[in-house]
Each structure stands twice: as C-alpha cells, then as structure tokens.
SETI-97065 format. One line per field, with one value per residue: chain; residue number from 1; x, z, y of N, C-alpha, C in turn. Coordinates in Angstrom, 1 decimal. Layout:
! SETI-97065
cadena	A ...
num	NUM ...
nc1	X ...
nc3	Z ...
nc2	Y ...
cac1	X ...
cac3	Z ...
cac2	Y ...
cc1	X ...
cc3	Z ...
cc2	Y ...
***
This chain:
! SETI-97065
cadena	A A A A A A A A A A A A A A A A A A A A A A A A A A A A A A A A A A A A A A A A A A A A A A A A A A A A A A A A A A A A A A A A A A A A A A A A A A A A A A A A A A
num	1 2 3 4 5 6 7 8 9 10 11 12 13 14 15 16 17 18 19 20 21 22 23 24 25 26 27 28 29 30 31 32 33 34 35 36 37 38 39 40 41 42 43 44 45 46 47 48 49 50 51 52 53 54 55 56 57 58 59 60 61 62 63 64 65 66 67 68 69 70 71 72 73 74 75 76 77 78 79 80 81 82
nc1	-28.7 -26.4 -24.3 -23.2 -19.9 -17.7 -16.7 -14.3 -15.9 -17.6 -20.2 -20.7 -22.8 -23.1 -23.1 -21.9 -19.3 -18.7 -18.4 -16.0 -14.3 -13.8 -15.0 -17.3 -20.3 -20.6 -17.8 -17.0 -18.4 -17.2 -14.7 -15.0 -16.0 -13.7 -12.0 -10.7 -11.5 -12.7 -15.4 -18.8 -21.2 -23.7 -26.6 -29.4 -32.3 -32.5 -30.2 -27.1 -23.8 -20.6 -17.6 -16.1 -13.5 -12.3 -12.6 -10.9 -8.5 -8.0 -7.8 -5.6 -3.7 -3.5 -2.6 -0.3 1.0 1.2 2.9 5.3 5.9 6.6 9.1 12.4 13.8 12.5 12.6 11.6 11.8 9.5 7.5 7.5 8.2 7.7
nc3	-50.4 -48.9 -46.3 -43.6 -43.1 -40.1 -38.4 -37.2 -35.6 -34.4 -32.2 -29.0 -26.6 -23.0 -21.9 -23.9 -23.7 -21.0 -21.5 -22.8 -20.9 -18.2 -15.5 -13.0 -13.5 -11.7 -11.1 -13.5 -14.1 -11.9 -12.8 -15.1 -14.0 -12.7 -14.6 -15.7 -17.6 -20.8 -21.5 -22.1 -25.0 -25.6 -27.2 -27.5 -25.9 -23.6 -23.9 -24.0 -25.3 -25.9 -27.7 -29.9 -30.8 -28.9 -26.6 -27.2 -27.6 -24.9 -23.7 -24.9 -24.1 -21.5 -21.8 -22.8 -20.5 -18.9 -20.2 -19.9 -17.3 -16.6 -15.3 -16.4 -16.2 -17.1 -16.0 -13.3 -9.9 -8.3 -5.6 -3.8 -6.0 -9.1
nc2	-19.2 -17.1 -17.3 -15.0 -14.0 -14.6 -11.8 -9.4 -7.8 -9.4 -10.4 -11.6 -13.4 -13.2 -15.7 -17.3 -15.9 -16.9 -19.5 -19.6 -18.4 -19.8 -18.4 -17.1 -15.5 -13.2 -12.7 -11.9 -9.5 -8.1 -7.9 -6.5 -3.9 -3.0 -2.6 -4.5 -6.3 -6.5 -4.0 -4.7 -4.0 -2.2 -3.4 -3.2 -2.2 -3.8 -5.5 -6.7 -7.4 -8.9 -7.9 -10.1 -10.3 -8.6 -10.1 -12.3 -11.2 -10.3 -12.9 -14.0 -12.3 -12.8 -15.5 -14.9 -13.7 -15.7 -17.5 -15.7 -15.6 -18.4 -20.6 -20.6 -22.9 -26.0 -28.4 -28.7 -29.9 -32.3 -32.4 -35.4 -36.9 -38.9
cac1	-28.5 -24.9 -24.0 -22.5 -18.7 -17.5 -15.9 -13.5 -16.7 -18.7 -20.7 -20.9 -23.5 -22.5 -23.1 -20.7 -18.1 -18.3 -18.1 -14.7 -13.4 -14.4 -15.3 -18.5 -20.7 -20.2 -16.4 -16.9 -19.0 -16.1 -13.5 -15.3 -16.0 -12.3 -11.3 -9.7 -12.0 -13.4 -16.7 -19.9 -21.7 -25.2 -27.2 -30.6 -32.8 -32.3 -29.4 -25.6 -23.0 -19.1 -17.0 -15.4 -12.0 -11.8 -12.6 -9.9 -7.3 -7.9 -7.5 -4.2 -2.7 -3.5 -1.8 1.2 1.6 1.4 4.2 6.4 6.3 7.3 10.3 13.2 14.1 11.2 12.6 11.7 11.5 8.1 7.6 6.9 8.6 6.7
cac3	-49.5 -48.4 -44.9 -43.1 -42.4 -38.8 -38.6 -35.9 -34.7 -34.2 -30.8 -28.1 -25.5 -21.7 -21.9 -24.7 -23.0 -20.0 -21.9 -23.2 -20.1 -17.0 -14.2 -12.7 -14.1 -10.8 -11.4 -15.0 -13.7 -10.9 -13.6 -16.1 -13.3 -12.4 -15.9 -16.1 -18.8 -21.9 -21.3 -23.1 -25.9 -25.5 -28.5 -27.4 -24.6 -22.4 -24.3 -24.2 -25.8 -25.9 -29.1 -29.8 -30.7 -27.6 -25.5 -27.7 -27.3 -23.6 -23.4 -25.5 -23.1 -20.1 -22.1 -23.0 -19.2 -18.3 -20.7 -19.5 -15.9 -16.3 -15.1 -17.6 -16.3 -17.2 -15.3 -11.8 -9.2 -8.0 -4.4 -3.6 -7.0 -9.9
cac2	-18.1 -17.0 -16.9 -13.9 -14.5 -13.9 -10.5 -9.1 -7.2 -10.5 -10.1 -12.8 -13.3 -13.5 -17.3 -17.7 -15.6 -17.7 -20.8 -19.6 -18.1 -20.5 -17.7 -16.8 -14.2 -12.2 -12.4 -11.2 -8.3 -7.4 -7.5 -5.2 -3.0 -2.8 -2.3 -5.7 -7.1 -5.5 -3.8 -5.0 -3.2 -2.3 -3.6 -2.9 -1.5 -4.6 -6.6 -6.2 -8.3 -8.5 -8.0 -11.4 -10.0 -8.0 -11.1 -13.2 -10.3 -10.3 -14.2 -14.0 -11.5 -13.7 -16.6 -14.4 -13.4 -17.0 -17.7 -14.9 -15.8 -19.4 -20.8 -21.0 -24.5 -26.7 -29.8 -28.7 -31.1 -32.3 -33.0 -36.8 -37.7 -39.3
cc1	-27.2 -25.0 -23.0 -21.1 -18.6 -16.4 -15.3 -14.5 -17.9 -18.9 -20.9 -21.8 -22.5 -22.2 -21.9 -19.4 -17.8 -17.9 -16.6 -13.7 -14.3 -14.3 -16.7 -19.1 -20.7 -18.7 -16.3 -17.4 -17.8 -15.0 -13.9 -15.5 -14.6 -11.5 -10.4 -10.2 -12.7 -14.7 -17.8 -20.4 -23.2 -25.9 -28.6 -31.1 -32.3 -31.3 -28.0 -25.0 -21.4 -18.5 -16.0 -13.9 -11.4 -11.5 -11.2 -8.4 -6.9 -7.3 -5.9 -3.2 -2.5 -2.6 -0.4 1.8 2.2 2.8 5.5 6.8 6.5 8.6 11.2 13.7 12.7 11.2 12.6 11.2 10.1 8.2 7.0 7.4 7.3 6.7
cc3	-48.9 -47.1 -44.6 -42.7 -41.1 -39.1 -37.2 -35.0 -34.2 -32.6 -30.1 -26.9 -24.2 -21.4 -22.7 -24.3 -21.9 -20.3 -22.3 -22.0 -18.8 -15.6 -14.3 -13.4 -13.2 -11.0 -12.6 -14.8 -12.8 -11.7 -14.7 -15.3 -12.9 -13.4 -16.3 -17.1 -19.7 -21.5 -22.4 -24.0 -25.8 -27.1 -28.6 -26.0 -23.4 -22.8 -24.4 -24.6 -25.8 -27.4 -29.0 -30.1 -29.7 -26.6 -26.1 -27.5 -25.7 -23.1 -23.8 -24.7 -21.9 -20.4 -22.3 -21.5 -18.6 -18.8 -20.3 -18.1 -15.6 -16.0 -16.4 -17.5 -16.1 -16.6 -13.8 -11.2 -8.7 -6.7 -4.3 -4.8 -8.0 -9.9
cc2	-17.8 -16.6 -15.9 -14.5 -13.9 -12.9 -10.1 -8.5 -8.2 -10.4 -11.6 -12.4 -13.6 -15.1 -17.8 -17.3 -16.5 -19.0 -20.9 -19.3 -18.7 -19.7 -17.6 -15.5 -13.0 -11.7 -11.7 -9.8 -7.3 -7.0 -6.5 -4.0 -2.2 -2.5 -3.3 -6.4 -6.2 -5.2 -4.3 -3.8 -3.4 -2.4 -3.6 -2.5 -2.4 -5.8 -5.8 -7.5 -8.0 -8.8 -9.3 -11.1 -9.4 -9.0 -12.2 -12.5 -10.5 -11.7 -14.3 -13.3 -12.1 -14.8 -16.1 -14.1 -14.8 -17.5 -17.1 -15.2 -17.2 -19.4 -21.2 -22.4 -25.3 -28.1 -29.5 -29.8 -31.1 -33.1 -34.5 -37.5 -38.1 -40.8
***
C-alpha cells in the first residue's frame, strides 16, 4: 500500500498547531478573531483544522519580522558582563 504524500493542503489539529507555536488555545482563538492568525477550515459538523502551509507561512513571517528588527550590531554589551 502506498502512503499519501504530505501536500500544501495538509491539515493540522489544534493540538498540532499548539505544539508548533507555543501559545495557549485562548490566545490562538483571540489571534484568529483579530485576523492575526489564519482561520481554521471546517472539515465536519464538529471538527475544524488548520492548513499546514498557512501555519508555516504565518510562522515564517514572524521569523522574518524578528530578523528585520534585530540590531545591525551583533556585539551589543550585556549588563553585568559575561
């Protein structure tokens, strides 16, 4: 039997999303409501999931923001020394 390859439309449960992005379920819901996180897809009457590529893209954008706001001088002094 051949296994199905993971595609860009692969779906993630809320639990899997929260394993990748260490925030609470309540924070995730607030971010979705505010439009700051991709909304879920309804896959059944009582079941939702998130698209893996959308979650990955969101995380990639956060990492890119972090990189663009870092200081140009990596040798910043640290209080108290090392």
